PDB file of N, H, CA, C and O in Angstrom:
ATOM      1  N   ASP A   1       0.818  -1.200   0.000  1.00  0.00           N
ATOM      2  CA  ASP A   1       0.000   0.000   0.000  1.00  0.00           C
ATOM      3  C   ASP A   1       0.864   1.266   0.000  1.00  0.00           C
ATOM      4  O   ASP A   1       0.497   2.275  -0.603  1.00  0.00           O
ATOM      5  N   LEU A   2       2.008   1.203   0.679  1.00  0.00           N
ATOM      6  H   LEU A   2       2.306   0.384   1.168  1.00  0.00           H
ATOM      7  CA  LEU A   2       2.889   2.375   0.692  1.00  0.00           C
ATOM      8  C   LEU A   2       3.380   2.727  -0.708  1.00  0.00           C
ATOM      9  O   LEU A   2       3.443   3.901  -1.073  1.00  0.00           O
ATOM     10  N   MET A   3       3.722   1.721  -1.478  1.00  0.00           N
ATOM     11  H   MET A   3       3.670   0.768  -1.182  1.00  0.00           H
ATOM     12  CA  MET A   3       4.194   1.990  -2.840  1.00  0.00           C
ATOM     13  C   MET A   3       3.075   2.508  -3.724  1.00  0.00           C
ATOM     14  O   MET A   3       3.307   3.363  -4.579  1.00  0.00           O
ATOM     15  N   ARG A   4       1.877   2.009  -3.531  1.00  0.00           N
ATOM     16  H   ARG A   4       1.688   1.315  -2.837  1.00  0.00           H
ATOM     17  CA  ARG A   4       0.743   2.443  -4.353  1.00  0.00           C
ATOM     18  C   ARG A   4       0.345   3.893  -4.080  1.00  0.00           C
ATOM     19  O   ARG A   4      -0.366   4.500  -4.882  1.00  0.00           O
ATOM     20  N   GLU A   5       0.798   4.452  -2.955  1.00  0.00           N
ATOM     21  H   GLU A   5       1.375   3.959  -2.304  1.00  0.00           H
ATOM     22  CA  GLU A   5       0.511   5.857  -2.654  1.00  0.00           C
ATOM     23  C   GLU A   5       1.214   6.793  -3.631  1.00  0.00           C
ATOM     24  O   GLU A   5       0.715   7.880  -3.922  1.00  0.00           O
ATOM     25  N   SER A   6       2.374   6.373  -4.138  1.00  0.00           N
ATOM     26  H   SER A   6       2.780   5.490  -3.902  1.00  0.00           H
ATOM     27  CA  SER A   6       3.138   7.264  -5.000  1.00  0.00           C
ATOM     28  C   SER A   6       3.453   6.677  -6.380  1.00  0.00           C
ATOM     29  O   SER A   6       3.961   7.386  -7.249  1.00  0.00           O
ATOM     30  N   VAL A   7       3.161   5.408  -6.588  1.00  0.00           N
ATOM     31  H   VAL A   7       2.749   4.832  -5.883  1.00  0.00           H
ATOM     32  CA  VAL A   7       3.402   4.768  -7.887  1.00  0.00           C
ATOM     33  C   VAL A   7       2.071   4.232  -8.391  1.00  0.00           C
ATOM     34  O   VAL A   7       1.436   3.403  -7.740  1.00  0.00           O
ATOM     35  N   PHE A   8       1.657   4.711  -9.549  1.00  0.00           N
ATOM     36  H   PHE A   8       2.173   5.385 -10.079  1.00  0.00           H
ATOM     37  CA  PHE A   8       0.345   4.354 -10.085  1.00  0.00           C
ATOM     38  C   PHE A   8       0.474   3.493 -11.337  1.00  0.00           C
ATOM     39  O   PHE A   8       1.347   3.728 -12.173  1.00  0.00           O
ATOM     40  N   GLY A   9      -0.392   2.505 -11.460  1.00  0.00           N
ATOM     41  H   GLY A   9      -1.101   2.314 -10.781  1.00  0.00           H
ATOM     42  CA  GLY A   9      -0.448   1.689 -12.668  1.00  0.00           C
ATOM     43  C   GLY A   9       0.716   0.730 -12.844  1.00  0.00           C
ATOM     44  O   GLY A   9       0.965   0.260 -13.954  1.00  0.00           O
ATOM     45  N   GLN A  10       1.422   0.436 -11.785  1.00  0.00           N
ATOM     46  H   GLN A  10       1.220   0.818 -10.883  1.00  0.00           H
ATOM     47  CA  GLN A  10       2.579  -0.451 -11.892  1.00  0.00           C
ATOM     48  C   GLN A  10       2.457  -1.651 -10.953  1.00  0.00           C
ATOM     49  O   GLN A  10       3.466  -2.162 -10.467  1.00  0.00           O
ATOM     50  N   ASP A  11       1.250  -2.092 -10.700  1.00  0.00           N
ATOM     51  H   ASP A  11       0.430  -1.677 -11.095  1.00  0.00           H
ATOM     52  CA  ASP A  11       1.047  -3.217  -9.780  1.00  0.00           C
ATOM     53  C   ASP A  11       1.802  -4.470 -10.205  1.00  0.00           C
ATOM     54  O   ASP A  11       2.249  -5.239  -9.355  1.00  0.00           O
ATOM     55  N   HIS A  12       1.948  -4.682 -11.503  1.00  0.00           N
ATOM     56  H   HIS A  12       1.584  -4.057 -12.194  1.00  0.00           H
ATOM     57  CA  HIS A  12       2.663  -5.852 -11.992  1.00  0.00           C
ATOM     58  C   HIS A  12       4.150  -5.797 -11.642  1.00  0.00           C
ATOM     59  O   HIS A  12       4.827  -6.825 -11.682  1.00  0.00           O
ATOM     60  N   VAL A  13       4.664  -4.627 -11.303  1.00  0.00           N
ATOM     61  H   VAL A  13       4.115  -3.793 -11.270  1.00  0.00           H
ATOM     62  CA  VAL A  13       6.053  -4.475 -10.884  1.00  0.00           C
ATOM     63  C   VAL A  13       6.146  -4.439  -9.361  1.00  0.00           C
ATOM     64  O   VAL A  13       7.064  -5.015  -8.777  1.00  0.00           O
ATOM     65  N   ILE A  14       5.207  -3.773  -8.730  1.00  0.00           N
ATOM     66  H   ILE A  14       4.461  -3.306  -9.205  1.00  0.00           H
ATOM     67  CA  ILE A  14       5.216  -3.633  -7.270  1.00  0.00           C
ATOM     68  C   ILE A  14       5.072  -4.989  -6.586  1.00  0.00           C
ATOM     69  O   ILE A  14       5.781  -5.281  -5.623  1.00  0.00           O
ATOM     70  N   LYS A  15       4.162  -5.810  -7.081  1.00  0.00           N
ATOM     71  H   LYS A  15       3.586  -5.572  -7.864  1.00  0.00           H
ATOM     72  CA  LYS A  15       3.853  -7.089  -6.432  1.00  0.00           C
ATOM     73  C   LYS A  15       5.082  -7.984  -6.228  1.00  0.00           C
ATOM     74  O   LYS A  15       5.324  -8.405  -5.097  1.00  0.00           O
ATOM     75  N   PRO A  16       5.866  -8.294  -7.263  1.00  0.00           N
ATOM     76  CA  PRO A  16       7.022  -9.169  -7.052  1.00  0.00           C
ATOM     77  C   PRO A  16       8.082  -8.552  -6.141  1.00  0.00           C
ATOM     78  O   PRO A  16       8.734  -9.264  -5.378  1.00  0.00           O
ATOM     79  N   MET A  17       8.256  -7.231  -6.218  1.00  0.00           N
ATOM     80  H   MET A  17       7.726  -6.653  -6.839  1.00  0.00           H
ATOM     81  CA  MET A  17       9.231  -6.569  -5.354  1.00  0.00           C
ATOM     82  C   MET A  17       8.823  -6.690  -3.890  1.00  0.00           C
ATOM     83  O   MET A  17       9.634  -7.055  -3.039  1.00  0.00           O
ATOM     84  N   VAL A  18       7.582  -6.386  -3.609  1.00  0.00           N
ATOM     85  H   VAL A  18       6.923  -6.089  -4.300  1.00  0.00           H
ATOM     86  CA  VAL A  18       7.087  -6.443  -2.230  1.00  0.00           C
ATOM     87  C   VAL A  18       7.130  -7.884  -1.719  1.00  0.00           C
ATOM     88  O   VAL A  18       7.473  -8.114  -0.560  1.00  0.00           O
ATOM     89  N   TYR A  19       6.793  -8.842  -2.558  1.00  0.00           N
ATOM     90  H   TYR A  19       6.515  -8.655  -3.500  1.00  0.00           H
ATOM     91  CA  TYR A  19       6.839 -10.250  -2.156  1.00  0.00           C
ATOM     92  C   TYR A  19       8.259 -10.638  -1.743  1.00  0.00           C
ATOM     93  O   TYR A  19       8.459 -11.283  -0.714  1.00  0.00           O
ATOM     94  N   SER A  20       9.232 -10.245  -2.544  1.00  0.00           N
ATOM     95  H   SER A  20       9.070  -9.720  -3.380  1.00  0.00           H
ATOM     96  CA  SER A  20      10.624 -10.558  -2.253  1.00  0.00           C
ATOM     97  C   SER A  20      11.071  -9.911  -0.942  1.00  0.00           C
ATOM     98  O   SER A  20      11.764 -10.540  -0.143  1.00  0.00           O
ATOM     99  N   LEU A  21      10.681  -8.671  -0.723  1.00  0.00           N
ATOM    100  H   LEU A  21      10.118  -8.160  -1.372  1.00  0.00           H
ATOM    101  CA  LEU A  21      11.064  -7.969   0.503  1.00  0.00           C
ATOM    102  C   LEU A  21      10.361  -8.545   1.727  1.00  0.00           C
ATOM    103  O   LEU A  21      10.955  -8.601   2.803  1.00  0.00           O
ATOM    104  N   LYS A  22       9.118  -8.971   1.586  1.00  0.00           N
ATOM    105  H   LYS A  22       8.635  -8.926   0.711  1.00  0.00           H
ATOM    106  CA  LYS A  22       8.404  -9.611   2.696  1.00  0.00           C
ATOM    107  C   LYS A  22       9.067 -10.933   3.070  1.00  0.00           C
ATOM    108  O   LYS A  22       9.209 -11.251   4.251  1.00  0.00           O
ATOM    109  N   ARG A  23       9.468 -11.695   2.064  1.00  0.00           N
ATOM    110  H   ARG A  23       9.353 -11.436   1.105  1.00  0.00           H
ATOM    111  CA  ARG A  23      10.141 -12.967   2.294  1.00  0.00           C
ATOM    112  C   ARG A  23      11.441 -12.743   3.066  1.00  0.00           C
ATOM    113  O   ARG A  23      11.758 -13.497   3.987  1.00  0.00           O
ATOM    114  N   ALA A  24      12.180 -11.721   2.694  1.00  0.00           N
ATOM    115  H   ALA A  24      11.923 -11.109   1.946  1.00  0.00           H
ATOM    116  CA  ALA A  24      13.429 -11.405   3.394  1.00  0.00           C
ATOM    117  C   ALA A  24      13.154 -10.958   4.827  1.00  0.00           C
ATOM    118  O   ALA A  24      13.872 -11.352   5.746  1.00  0.00           O
ATOM    119  N   ALA A  25      12.127 -10.145   5.025  1.00  0.00           N
ATOM    120  H   ALA A  25      11.543  -9.825   4.279  1.00  0.00           H
ATOM    121  CA  ALA A  25      11.783  -9.655   6.364  1.00  0.00           C
ATOM    122  C   ALA A  25      11.335 -10.793   7.278  1.00  0.00           C
ATOM    123  O   ALA A  25      11.518 -10.725   8.493  1.00  0.00           O
ATOM    124  N   ALA A  26      10.753 -11.828   6.697  1.00  0.00           N
ATOM    125  H   ALA A  26      10.604 -11.883   5.710  1.00  0.00           H
ATOM    126  CA  ALA A  26      10.291 -12.971   7.488  1.00  0.00           C
ATOM    127  C   ALA A  26      11.435 -13.935   7.820  1.00  0.00           C
ATOM    128  O   ALA A  26      11.241 -14.924   8.527  1.00  0.00           O
ATOM    129  N   GLY A  27      12.617 -13.635   7.305  1.00  0.00           N
ATOM    130  H   GLY A  27      12.775 -12.832   6.731  1.00  0.00           H
ATOM    131  CA  GLY A  27      13.767 -14.487   7.586  1.00  0.00           C
ATOM    132  C   GLY A  27      13.830 -15.737   6.737  1.00  0.00           C
ATOM    133  O   GLY A  27      14.519 -16.693   7.092  1.00  0.00           O
ATOM    134  N   LEU A  28      13.121 -15.747   5.617  1.00  0.00           N
ATOM    135  H   LEU A  28      12.561 -14.970   5.328  1.00  0.00           H
ATOM    136  CA  LEU A  28      13.086 -16.921   4.748  1.00  0.00           C
ATOM    137  C   LEU A  28      14.091 -16.849   3.607  1.00  0.00           C
ATOM    138  O   LEU A  28      13.961 -17.549   2.603  1.00  0.00           O
ATOM    139  N   GLN A  29      15.084 -16.004   3.773  1.00  0.00           N
ATOM    140  H   GLN A  29      15.190 -15.436   4.589  1.00  0.00           H
ATOM    141  CA  GLN A  29      16.056 -15.806   2.710  1.00  0.00           C
ATOM    142  C   GLN A  29      17.460 -15.978   3.280  1.00  0.00           C
ATOM    143  O   GLN A  29      17.682 -15.743   4.468  1.00  0.00           O
ATOM    144  N   ASP A  30      18.384 -16.376   2.458  1.00  0.00           N
ATOM    145  H   ASP A  30      18.204 -16.567   1.493  1.00  0.00           H
ATOM    146  CA  ASP A  30      19.776 -16.539   2.859  1.00  0.00           C
ATOM    147  C   ASP A  30      20.325 -15.187   3.320  1.00  0.00           C
ATOM    148  O   ASP A  30      20.304 -14.229   2.547  1.00  0.00           O
ATOM    149  N   PRO A  31      20.814 -15.085   4.559  1.00  0.00           N
ATOM    150  CA  PRO A  31      21.312 -13.806   5.078  1.00  0.00           C
ATOM    151  C   PRO A  31      22.575 -13.307   4.379  1.00  0.00           C
ATOM    152  O   PRO A  31      22.945 -12.143   4.530  1.00  0.00           O
ATOM    153  N   ASN A  32      23.232 -14.165   3.627  1.00  0.00           N
ATOM    154  H   ASN A  32      22.931 -15.111   3.505  1.00  0.00           H
ATOM    155  CA  ASN A  32      24.441 -13.765   2.911  1.00  0.00           C
ATOM    156  C   ASN A  32      24.164 -13.286   1.494  1.00  0.00           C
ATOM    157  O   ASN A  32      25.086 -13.018   0.724  1.00  0.00           O
ATOM    158  N   ARG A  33      22.888 -13.183   1.161  1.00  0.00           N
ATOM    159  H   ARG A  33      22.139 -13.400   1.786  1.00  0.00           H
ATOM    160  CA  ARG A  33      22.511 -12.725  -0.175  1.00  0.00           C
ATOM    161  C   ARG A  33      21.723 -11.430  -0.059  1.00  0.00           C
ATOM    162  O   ARG A  33      21.173 -11.145   1.005  1.00  0.00           O
ATOM    163  N   PRO A  34      21.655 -10.646  -1.116  1.00  0.00           N
ATOM    164  CA  PRO A  34      20.888  -9.395  -1.069  1.00  0.00           C
ATOM    165  C   PRO A  34      19.396  -9.653  -0.870  1.00  0.00           C
ATOM    166  O   PRO A  34      18.895 -10.735  -1.177  1.00  0.00           O
ATOM    167  N   LEU A  35      18.697  -8.643  -0.352  1.00  0.00           N
ATOM    168  H   LEU A  35      19.105  -7.764  -0.103  1.00  0.00           H
ATOM    169  CA  LEU A  35      17.248  -8.756  -0.159  1.00  0.00           C
ATOM    170  C   LEU A  35      16.544  -9.000  -1.481  1.00  0.00           C
ATOM    171  O   LEU A  35      15.554  -9.729  -1.540  1.00  0.00           O
ATOM    172  N   GLY A  36      17.041  -8.408  -2.510  1.00  0.00           N
ATOM    173  H   GLY A  36      17.845  -7.816  -2.462  1.00  0.00           H
ATOM    174  CA  GLY A  36      16.437  -8.594  -3.827  1.00  0.00           C
ATOM    175  C   GLY A  36      17.273  -7.894  -4.876  1.00  0.00           C
ATOM    176  O   GLY A  36      17.930  -6.891  -4.595  1.00  0.00           O
ATOM    177  N   VAL A  37      17.248  -8.412  -6.054  1.00  0.00           N
ATOM    178  H   VAL A  37      16.714  -9.227  -6.282  1.00  0.00           H
ATOM    179  CA  VAL A  37      17.897  -7.784  -7.189  1.00  0.00           C
ATOM    180  C   VAL A  37      16.825  -7.649  -8.248  1.00  0.00           C
ATOM    181  O   VAL A  37      16.259  -8.643  -8.704  1.00  0.00           O
ATOM    182  N   PHE A  38      16.548  -6.424  -8.635  1.00  0.00           N
ATOM    183  H   PHE A  38      17.007  -5.616  -8.265  1.00  0.00           H
ATOM    184  CA  PHE A  38      15.447  -6.168  -9.547  1.00  0.00           C
ATOM    185  C   PHE A  38      15.954  -5.446 -10.787  1.00  0.00           C
ATOM    186  O   PHE A  38      16.650  -4.436 -10.685  1.00  0.00           O
ATOM    187  N   MET A  39      15.608  -5.959 -11.937  1.00  0.00           N
ATOM    188  H   MET A  39      15.042  -6.779 -12.020  1.00  0.00           H
ATOM    189  CA  MET A  39      15.922  -5.276 -13.183  1.00  0.00           C
ATOM    190  C   MET A  39      14.600  -4.757 -13.742  1.00  0.00           C
ATOM    191  O   MET A  39      13.709  -5.528 -14.098  1.00  0.00           O
ATOM    192  N   ILE A  40      14.501  -3.459 -13.807  1.00  0.00           N
ATOM    193  H   ILE A  40      15.225  -2.833 -13.518  1.00  0.00           H
ATOM    194  CA  ILE A  40      13.282  -2.831 -14.320  1.00  0.00           C
ATOM    195  C   ILE A  40      13.612  -2.325 -15.717  1.00  0.00           C
ATOM    196  O   ILE A  40      14.456  -1.443 -15.876  1.00  0.00           O
ATOM    197  N   ALA A  41      12.962  -2.868 -16.713  1.00  0.00           N
ATOM    198  H   ALA A  41      12.276  -3.585 -16.584  1.00  0.00           H
ATOM    199  CA  ALA A  41      13.238  -2.495 -18.093  1.00  0.00           C
ATOM    200  C   ALA A  41      11.952  -2.061 -18.780  1.00  0.00           C
ATOM    201  O   ALA A  41      10.860  -2.507 -18.427  1.00  0.00           O
ATOM    202  N   GLY A  42      12.097  -1.200 -19.747  1.00  0.00           N
ATOM    203  H   GLY A  42      12.983  -0.837 -20.034  1.00  0.00           H
ATOM    204  CA  GLY A  42      10.942  -0.753 -20.513  1.00  0.00           C
ATOM    205  C   GLY A  42      11.258   0.514 -21.272  1.00  0.00           C
ATOM    206  O   GLY A  42      12.347   1.072 -21.135  1.00  0.00           O
ATOM    207  N   PRO A  43      10.317   0.970 -22.068  1.00  0.00           N
ATOM    208  CA  PRO A  43      10.543   2.178 -22.855  1.00  0.00           C
ATOM    209  C   PRO A  43      10.628   3.424 -21.973  1.00  0.00           C
ATOM    210  O   PRO A  43      10.176   3.413 -20.828  1.00  0.00           O
ATOM    211  N   PRO A  44      11.207   4.493 -22.510  1.00  0.00           N
ATOM    212  CA  PRO A  44      11.307   5.739 -21.749  1.00  0.00           C
ATOM    213  C   PRO A  44       9.929   6.256 -21.327  1.00  0.00           C
ATOM    214  O   PRO A  44       8.939   6.100 -22.042  1.00  0.00           O
ATOM    215  N   GLY A  45       9.898   6.865 -20.163  1.00  0.00           N
ATOM    216  H   GLY A  45      10.702   6.991 -19.582  1.00  0.00           H
ATOM    217  CA  GLY A  45       8.662   7.504 -19.703  1.00  0.00           C
ATOM    218  C   GLY A  45       7.658   6.582 -19.052  1.00  0.00           C
ATOM    219  O   GLY A  45       6.504   6.970 -18.868  1.00  0.00           O
ATOM    220  N   THR A  46       8.061   5.362 -18.696  1.00  0.00           N
ATOM    221  H   THR A  46       8.998   5.047 -18.846  1.00  0.00           H
ATOM    222  CA  THR A  46       7.104   4.428 -18.102  1.00  0.00           C
ATOM    223  C   THR A  46       7.184   4.367 -16.580  1.00  0.00           C
ATOM    224  O   THR A  46       6.420   3.632 -15.955  1.00  0.00           O
ATOM    225  N   GLY A  47       8.100   5.131 -15.971  1.00  0.00           N
ATOM    226  H   GLY A  47       8.721   5.728 -16.479  1.00  0.00           H
ATOM    227  CA  GLY A  47       8.159   5.198 -14.521  1.00  0.00           C
ATOM    228  C   GLY A  47       9.190   4.300 -13.864  1.00  0.00           C
ATOM    229  O   GLY A  47       9.098   4.033 -12.666  1.00  0.00           O
ATOM    230  N   LYS A  48      10.168   3.830 -14.622  1.00  0.00           N
ATOM    231  H   LYS A  48      10.242   4.047 -15.595  1.00  0.00           H
ATOM    232  CA  LYS A  48      11.180   2.935 -14.051  1.00  0.00           C
ATOM    233  C   LYS A  48      12.003   3.636 -12.977  1.00  0.00           C
ATOM    234  O   LYS A  48      12.171   3.100 -11.882  1.00  0.00           O
ATOM    235  N   THR A  49      12.513   4.815 -13.274  1.00  0.00           N
ATOM    236  H   THR A  49      12.376   5.250 -14.164  1.00  0.00           H
ATOM    237  CA  THR A  49      13.328   5.560 -12.321  1.00  0.00           C
ATOM    238  C   THR A  49      12.496   5.971 -11.118  1.00  0.00           C
ATOM    239  O   THR A  49      12.951   5.866  -9.980  1.00  0.00           O
ATOM    240  N   TRP A  50      11.295   6.433 -11.361  1.00  0.00           N
ATOM    241  H   TRP A  50      10.925   6.519 -12.286  1.00  0.00           H
ATOM    242  CA  TRP A  50      10.401   6.837 -10.272  1.00  0.00           C
ATOM    243  C   TRP A  50      10.137   5.667  -9.324  1.00  0.00           C
ATOM    244  O   TRP A  50      10.146   5.837  -8.105  1.00  0.00           O
ATOM    245  N   MET A  51       9.903   4.493  -9.882  1.00  0.00           N
ATOM    246  H   MET A  51       9.896   4.355 -10.873  1.00  0.00           H
ATOM    247  CA  MET A  51       9.658   3.302  -9.077  1.00  0.00           C
ATOM    248  C   MET A  51      10.849   3.014  -8.172  1.00  0.00           C
ATOM    249  O   MET A  51      10.680   2.779  -6.976  1.00  0.00           O
ATOM    250  N   ALA A  52      12.047   3.031  -8.736  1.00  0.00           N
ATOM    251  H   ALA A  52      12.185   3.222  -9.708  1.00  0.00           H
ATOM    252  CA  ALA A  52      13.251   2.739  -7.961  1.00  0.00           C
ATOM    253  C   ALA A  52      13.478   3.788  -6.871  1.00  0.00           C
ATOM    254  O   ALA A  52      13.848   3.446  -5.748  1.00  0.00           O
ATOM    255  N   LYS A  53      13.260   5.046  -7.194  1.00  0.00           N
ATOM    256  H   LYS A  53      12.959   5.324  -8.107  1.00  0.00           H
ATOM    257  CA  LYS A  53      13.434   6.102  -6.198  1.00  0.00           C
ATOM    258  C   LYS A  53      12.414   5.973  -5.074  1.00  0.00           C
ATOM    259  O   LYS A  53      12.752   6.166  -3.906  1.00  0.00           O
ATOM    260  N   GLN A  54      11.184   5.652  -5.412  1.00  0.00           N
ATOM    261  H   GLN A  54      10.909   5.496  -6.360  1.00  0.00           H
ATOM    262  CA  GLN A  54      10.153   5.487  -4.386  1.00  0.00           C
ATOM    263  C   GLN A  54      10.426   4.279  -3.504  1.00  0.00           C
ATOM    264  O   GLN A  54      10.119   4.301  -2.312  1.00  0.00           O
ATOM    265  N   LEU A  55      10.991   3.238  -4.068  1.00  0.00           N
ATOM    266  H   LEU A  55      11.239   3.220  -5.036  1.00  0.00           H
ATOM    267  CA  LEU A  55      11.374   2.073  -3.274  1.00  0.00           C
ATOM    268  C   LEU A  55      12.447   2.472  -2.251  1.00  0.00           C
ATOM    269  O   LEU A  55      12.386   2.057  -1.094  1.00  0.00           O
ATOM    270  N   ALA A  56      13.423   3.273  -2.677  1.00  0.00           N
ATOM    271  H   ALA A  56      13.472   3.610  -3.618  1.00  0.00           H
ATOM    272  CA  ALA A  56      14.462   3.755  -1.753  1.00  0.00           C
ATOM    273  C   ALA A  56      13.856   4.610  -0.648  1.00  0.00           C
ATOM    274  O   ALA A  56      14.237   4.491   0.517  1.00  0.00           O
ATOM    275  N   VAL A  57      12.917   5.467  -1.014  1.00  0.00           N
ATOM    276  H   VAL A  57      12.607   5.564  -1.960  1.00  0.00           H
ATOM    277  CA  VAL A  57      12.266   6.338  -0.018  1.00  0.00           C
ATOM    278  C   VAL A  57      11.475   5.507   0.983  1.00  0.00           C
ATOM    279  O   VAL A  57      11.568   5.734   2.189  1.00  0.00           O
ATOM    280  N   LYS A  58      10.700   4.550   0.496  1.00  0.00           N
ATOM    281  H   LYS A  58      10.624   4.365  -0.484  1.00  0.00           H
ATOM    282  CA  LYS A  58       9.851   3.740   1.384  1.00  0.00           C
ATOM    283  C   LYS A  58      10.679   2.832   2.288  1.00  0.00           C
ATOM    284  O   LYS A  58      10.320   2.624   3.447  1.00  0.00           O
ATOM    285  N   LEU A  59      11.779   2.291   1.776  1.00  0.00           N
ATOM    286  H   LEU A  59      12.070   2.460   0.834  1.00  0.00           H
ATOM    287  CA  LEU A  59      12.593   1.374   2.573  1.00  0.00           C
ATOM    288  C   LEU A  59      13.573   2.085   3.502  1.00  0.00           C
ATOM    289  O   LEU A  59      13.770   1.672   4.644  1.00  0.00           O
ATOM    290  N   PHE A  60      14.186   3.163   2.998  1.00  0.00           N
ATOM    291  H   PHE A  60      14.026   3.499   2.069  1.00  0.00           H
ATOM    292  CA  PHE A  60      15.286   3.782   3.735  1.00  0.00           C
ATOM    293  C   PHE A  60      15.053   5.244   4.109  1.00  0.00           C
ATOM    294  O   PHE A  60      15.868   5.838   4.815  1.00  0.00           O
ATOM    295  N   GLY A  61      13.951   5.828   3.643  1.00  0.00           N
ATOM    296  H   GLY A  61      13.289   5.345   3.070  1.00  0.00           H
ATOM    297  CA  GLY A  61      13.600   7.181   4.045  1.00  0.00           C
ATOM    298  C   GLY A  61      14.151   8.310   3.203  1.00  0.00           C
ATOM    299  O   GLY A  61      13.927   9.477   3.524  1.00  0.00           O
ATOM    300  N   SER A  62      14.869   7.996   2.128  1.00  0.00           N
ATOM    301  H   SER A  62      15.051   7.047   1.868  1.00  0.00           H
ATOM    302  CA  SER A  62      15.443   9.064   1.320  1.00  0.00           C
ATOM    303  C   SER A  62      15.824   8.559  -0.066  1.00  0.00           C
ATOM    304  O   SER A  62      16.158   7.388  -0.248  1.00  0.00           O
ATOM    305  N   GLU A  63      15.766   9.464  -1.035  1.00  0.00           N
ATOM    306  H   GLU A  63      15.495  10.415  -0.886  1.00  0.00           H
ATOM    307  CA  GLU A  63      16.218   9.138  -2.387  1.00  0.00           C
ATOM    308  C   GLU A  63      17.731   9.003  -2.442  1.00  0.00           C
ATOM    309  O   GLU A  63      18.267   8.514  -3.437  1.00  0.00           O
ATOM    310  N   GLU A  64      18.428   9.425  -1.400  1.00  0.00           N
ATOM    311  H   GLU A  64      17.993   9.823  -0.592  1.00  0.00           H
ATOM    312  CA  GLU A  64      19.881   9.301  -1.367  1.00  0.00           C
ATOM    313  C   GLU A  64      20.326   7.847  -1.475  1.00  0.00           C
ATOM    314  O   GLU A  64      21.465   7.579  -1.857  1.00  0.00           O
ATOM    315  N   TYR A  65      19.458   6.920  -1.149  1.00  0.00           N
ATOM    316  H   TYR A  65      18.533   7.138  -0.839  1.00  0.00           H
ATOM    317  CA  TYR A  65      19.784   5.502  -1.201  1.00  0.00           C
ATOM    318  C   TYR A  65      19.522   4.897  -2.576  1.00  0.00           C
ATOM    319  O   TYR A  65      19.669   3.689  -2.762  1.00  0.00           O
ATOM    320  N   TYR A  66      19.139   5.720  -3.528  1.00  0.00           N
ATOM    321  H   TYR A  66      19.020   6.701  -3.377  1.00  0.00           H
ATOM    322  CA  TYR A  66      18.930   5.293  -4.905  1.00  0.00           C
ATOM    323  C   TYR A  66      20.252   5.454  -5.649  1.00  0.00           C
ATOM    324  O   TYR A  66      20.878   6.512  -5.587  1.00  0.00           O
ATOM    325  N   ALA A  67      20.671   4.416  -6.344  1.00  0.00           N
ATOM    326  H   ALA A  67      20.162   3.557  -6.394  1.00  0.00           H
ATOM    327  CA  ALA A  67      21.885   4.495  -7.156  1.00  0.00           C
ATOM    328  C   ALA A  67      21.530   4.091  -8.573  1.00  0.00           C
ATOM    329  O   ALA A  67      20.803   3.122  -8.790  1.00  0.00           O
ATOM    330  N   GLU A  68      22.037   4.822  -9.518  1.00  0.00           N
ATOM    331  H   GLU A  68      22.629   5.610  -9.343  1.00  0.00           H
ATOM    332  CA  GLU A  68      21.747   4.543 -10.930  1.00  0.00           C
ATOM    333  C   GLU A  68      23.033   4.204 -11.651  1.00  0.00           C
ATOM    334  O   GLU A  68      24.024   4.924 -11.538  1.00  0.00           O
ATOM    335  N   LEU A  69      23.020   3.115 -12.388  1.00  0.00           N
ATOM    336  H   LEU A  69      22.215   2.529 -12.480  1.00  0.00           H
ATOM    337  CA  LEU A  69      24.161   2.730 -13.203  1.00  0.00           C
ATOM    338  C   LEU A  69      23.765   2.855 -14.673  1.00  0.00           C
ATOM    339  O   LEU A  69      22.829   2.195 -15.126  1.00  0.00           O
ATOM    340  N   LYS A  70      24.465   3.684 -15.399  1.00  0.00           N
ATOM    341  H   LYS A  70      25.225   4.220 -15.031  1.00  0.00           H
ATOM    342  CA  LYS A  70      24.186   3.828 -16.828  1.00  0.00           C
ATOM    343  C   LYS A  70      25.231   3.016 -17.579  1.00  0.00           C
ATOM    344  O   LYS A  70      26.429   3.291 -17.504  1.00  0.00           O
ATOM    345  N   MET A  71      24.761   2.027 -18.293  1.00  0.00           N
ATOM    346  H   MET A  71      23.788   1.803 -18.354  1.00  0.00           H
ATOM    347  CA  MET A  71      25.657   1.102 -18.970  1.00  0.00           C
ATOM    348  C   MET A  71      25.756   1.391 -20.465  1.00  0.00           C
ATOM    349  O   MET A  71      25.703   0.473 -21.284  1.00  0.00           O
ATOM    350  N   THR A  72      25.897   2.656 -20.815  1.00  0.00           N
ATOM    351  H   THR A  72      25.939   3.401 -20.150  1.00  0.00           H
ATOM    352  CA  THR A  72      25.995   3.015 -22.227  1.00  0.00           C
ATOM    353  C   THR A  72      27.413   2.903 -22.729  1.00  0.00           C
ATOM    354  O   THR A  72      27.676   3.170 -23.901  1.00  0.00           O
TER     355      THR A  72
END
């Protein structure tokens, strides 16, 4: 619900991310591995960057925790 407050029309992306994070929070994941690795791909203007920034805000409280790698 927190993600849906600021990200609209992306339920197909939000659902798997939240599921992965819930699984990690429940302790059902290997502690030596990352909570999740997500590759968000799509055409320009579809909200990929916004989604990643909002995930950083919701999890860690700031966009400062968002990192972008440009592989051009």
